C-alpha positions in Angstrom: 17.3 2.0 10.1 19.1 1.0 6.8 18.3 -2.6 5.4 20.8 -3.7 2.9 20.3 -6.9 0.9 22.0 -8.5 -1.8 20.7 -7.6 -5.3 20.9 -10.1 -8.1 21.8 -8.6 -11.4 19.9 -10.8 -13.8 16.0 -10.8 -14.0 14.1 -13.8 -13.0 12.5 -15.7 -16.0 9.5 -17.9 -16.0 11.3 -20.2 -18.6 14.7 -21.6 -18.6 17.6 -20.6 -16.1 20.0 -18.0 -17.0 23.7 -19.0 -17.4 24.5 -16.1 -14.9 22.5 -17.1 -12.0 25.4 -16.8 -9.6 26.3 -13.2 -10.5 25.4 -10.8 -7.7 25.7 -7.2 -8.9 25.7 -5.2 -5.7 23.7 -4.7 -2.4 20.3 -3.2 -2.6 18.7 -0.8 0.0 15.0 -1.6 0.1 14.5 1.8 1.9 15.5 3.5 -1.2 13.0 1.5 -3.4 10.0 1.6 -0.9 10.3 4.9 0.9 10.2 8.3 -0.9 9.7 10.6 2.0 11.3 9.1 5.2 9.8 11.2 7.8 6.2 10.8 6.7 6.4 7.0 6.0 5.2 4.3 8.3 4.7 0.4 8.1 1.1 -0.8 9.4 0.2 -4.4 9.6 -3.2 -5.4 8.3 -5.8 -7.2 10.4 -8.9 -8.5 8.6 -10.1 -9.7 5.4 -12.1 -6.8 3.9 -9.5 -5.7 1.4 -8.6 -9.3 -0.1 -10.5 -8.4 -3.4 -7.6 -5.9 -4.1 -4.7 -8.0 -3.0 -4.3 -6.9 0.6 -4.6 -9.8 3.1 -4.7 -10.4 6.6 -1.1 -10.1 8.3 0.2 -8.0 5.2 2.6 -5.1 5.8 1.5 -1.9 4.2 4.0 0.9 3.5 2.0 4.1 4.1 3.3 7.8 3.0 1.4 10.5 5.1 2.6 13.3 2.9 0.9 12.1 -0.4 -2.7 13.1 -1.4 -4.9 10.3 -2.5 -5.6 9.9 -6.0 -8.8 8.2 -7.5 -8.9 4.5 -6.4 -5.9 5.1 -4.1 -5.7 2.6 -1.3 -5.6 4.7 2.0 -5.4 4.5 5.7 -8.2 6.3 7.2 -8.9 7.3 10.8 -12.4 6.3 12.1 -13.3 7.1 15.6 -9.6 6.8 16.5 -9.0 3.5 14.9 -7.0 3.2 11.5 -8.6 1.2 8.9 -7.4 0.5 5.3 -9.8 1.5 2.3 -10.0 2.5 -1.0 -10.5 6.2 -1.9 -13.1 7.0 -4.7 -13.8 10.4 -6.0 -17.0 10.9 -8.1 -17.8 14.5 -9.3 -17.8 16.8 -6.2 -18.0 14.0 -3.5 -15.3 11.6 -2.1 -16.0 8.1 -0.8 -14.4 5.2 1.0 -15.1 1.7 0.0 -13.6 -1.8 0.9 -11.9 -2.0 -2.6 -14.8 -3.0 -4.6 -15.7 -0.7 -7.9 -19.4 -1.3 -7.4 -19.5 1.3 -4.5 -22.3 -0.4 -2.5 -20.4 -0.3 0.7 -19.3 3.4 0.2 -18.7 5.8 3.2 -19.3 9.6 2.2 -16.5 11.6 3.3 -18.4 14.8 2.8 -21.2 13.7 5.0 -18.7 12.2 7.5 -16.1 15.0 8.4 -15.0 13.3 11.6 -13.5 10.6 9.3 -10.2 11.7 7.7 -7.4 10.1 5.6 -4.4 9.5 7.6 -2.0 8.2 4.7 -1.7 6.7 1.3 -0.6 3.2 0.9 2.4 2.9 -1.7 3.2 -0.6 -1.2 1.9 -4.0 0.3 4.3 -6.5 1.5 3.1 -10.2 1.9 4.4 -13.7 1.9 3.6 -16.0 -0.9 
């Protein structure tokens, strides 16, 4: 499904209004900006507050790409006992962990010790209302 929205040519400032505020350049396809690999990209809605400290809130939509490999401190979707949850991926030396976004790692889950837990996809964007 292609979603086309009008794209305003000028950038929004935090100061005084631009004299060109009524000029619309072209339409913009959000898919081309949010999705790099269509067949492996999914939207998932967040339920819960455990990731609030990194800006992911209850009810947010996550754009998830299953073709990506996580980097250190990537936000990932993880399959835990056939349930998908959102966590932060942390790599230390030769071990990988999952946390709820805090860098202090006191709530970490060791992926090496829990082979039944696997990374389902990498979160590329978070969409939420202001």
